[in-house]
C-alpha positions in Angstrom: 4.2 3.0 -4.6 4.8 -0.1 -6.7 5.8 0.4 -10.3 6.0 -2.4 -12.9 7.5 -2.5 -16.4 4.5 -3.4 -18.6 6.4 -3.3 -21.9 8.3 -6.5 -21.2 11.5 -5.1 -22.6 14.4 -4.9 -20.2 15.9 -2.0 -21.9 12.8 0.0 -21.3 13.4 -0.2 -17.5 15.6 2.9 -17.7 12.7 4.9 -19.1 10.1 6.3 -16.8 7.4 6.2 -19.5 7.5 2.4 -19.7 6.8 2.0 -16.0 3.2 1.7 -14.8 1.9 2.4 -11.2 0.5 -0.8 -9.8 -0.4 0.3 -6.4 0.1 3.1 -3.7 0.8 1.4 -0.5 -1.1 4.0 1.5 -4.3 2.9 -0.4 -3.8 -0.9 -0.1 -3.7 -3.5 2.6 -0.9 -6.1 2.2 -1.8 -9.9 2.6 0.0 -13.0 2.1 -1.2 -16.7 1.5 2.0 -18.5 1.9 1.3 -22.2 1.6 -2.5 -21.7 1.4 -3.5 -23.6 -1.7 -7.2 -22.3 -1.5 -6.2 -18.7 -1.5 -3.1 -18.9 -3.7 -4.0 -18.0 -7.3 -0.3 -17.4 -8.5 2.3 -19.5 -10.2 4.2 -20.1 -7.0 3.3 -20.6 -3.3 5.0 -17.3 -2.4 2.3 -14.8 -3.2 1.5 -11.3 -1.8 -1.8 -9.6 -2.4 -2.5 -5.9 -2.5 -6.1 -5.1 -1.8 -7.4 -1.6 -2.2 -9.1 -0.2 1.0 -12.2 0.9 -0.7 -13.4 -2.3 -2.5 -14.2 -5.9 -1.9 -14.1 -6.9 -5.7 -11.6 -9.7 -6.2 -10.8 -8.2 -9.5 -9.2 -5.2 -7.9 -6.7 -7.3 -5.8 -3.3 -7.3 -7.3 -1.1 -10.4 -6.9 2.8 -10.3 -6.7 4.6 -13.7 -6.7 8.1 -14.4 -5.6 10.1 -17.4 -6.8 11.4 -18.5 -3.5 10.9 -17.9 0.3 13.9 -15.6 0.6 12.7 -13.3 -2.1 9.1 -13.5 -0.7 10.4 -12.3 2.8 12.3 -9.4 1.1 9.2 -8.2 -0.7 7.2 -8.4 2.4 9.7 -6.4 4.4 10.1 -3.8 1.6 6.4 -3.3 1.3 5.9 -2.9 5.0 8.8 -0.4 5.2 7.2 1.6 2.4 3.7 1.5 4.0 4.5 1.8 7.6 8.1 3.3 7.6 7.2 6.7 9.0 5.2 5.2 11.8 7.9 2.7 12.7 10.5 5.6 12.8 8.2 7.6 15.0 7.6 4.7 17.4 11.4 4.0 17.6 12.2 7.6 18.3 9.5 7.8 21.1 10.8 4.6 22.8 14.4 5.8 22.3 13.6 9.2 23.9 12.0 7.4 26.9 15.1 5.2 27.5 17.3 8.3 27.2 15.1 10.2 29.8 15.1 7.2 32.1 18.9 6.8 31.8 19.3 10.6 32.7 17.0 10.2 35.7 19.0 7.2 36.9 22.1 9.1 36.5 20.8 12.1 38.5 19.6 9.8 41.3 23.0 8.0 41.4 24.8 11.3 41.9 22.4 12.1 44.8 23.0 8.7 46.3 19.4 7.7 45.9 19.7 5.0 43.2 20.6 1.5 44.1 20.2 2.1 47.9 18.3 -0.5 49.6 15.6 0.7 52.1 16.5 0.4 55.7 14.8 -2.4 57.7 13.3 -1.6 61.1 
């Protein structure tokens, strides 16, 4: 989830009590409005919106603004990793396992002289 220091005191960042849960990524969709002046309600053009799945009320949408493009990209990447990290890892492992299986099959066929041999023409 996303936590925020709502006390405004930098020293309180070390205390868990001063942190407030802003959003659980599993319960929210992540949107951006980079450069879109009509949708952008934040102080910068680099805004990220967290919209709960179960509501269409604009008051429930949380806005996070970055001060520059580099920070914006980092926030988006971090949020997507938090939200989809498990699925990304699972997808990566599945593809990796397929490549390993294909490489083993290629190796076995090569040993048998069946890989890389052109068919005879009649």
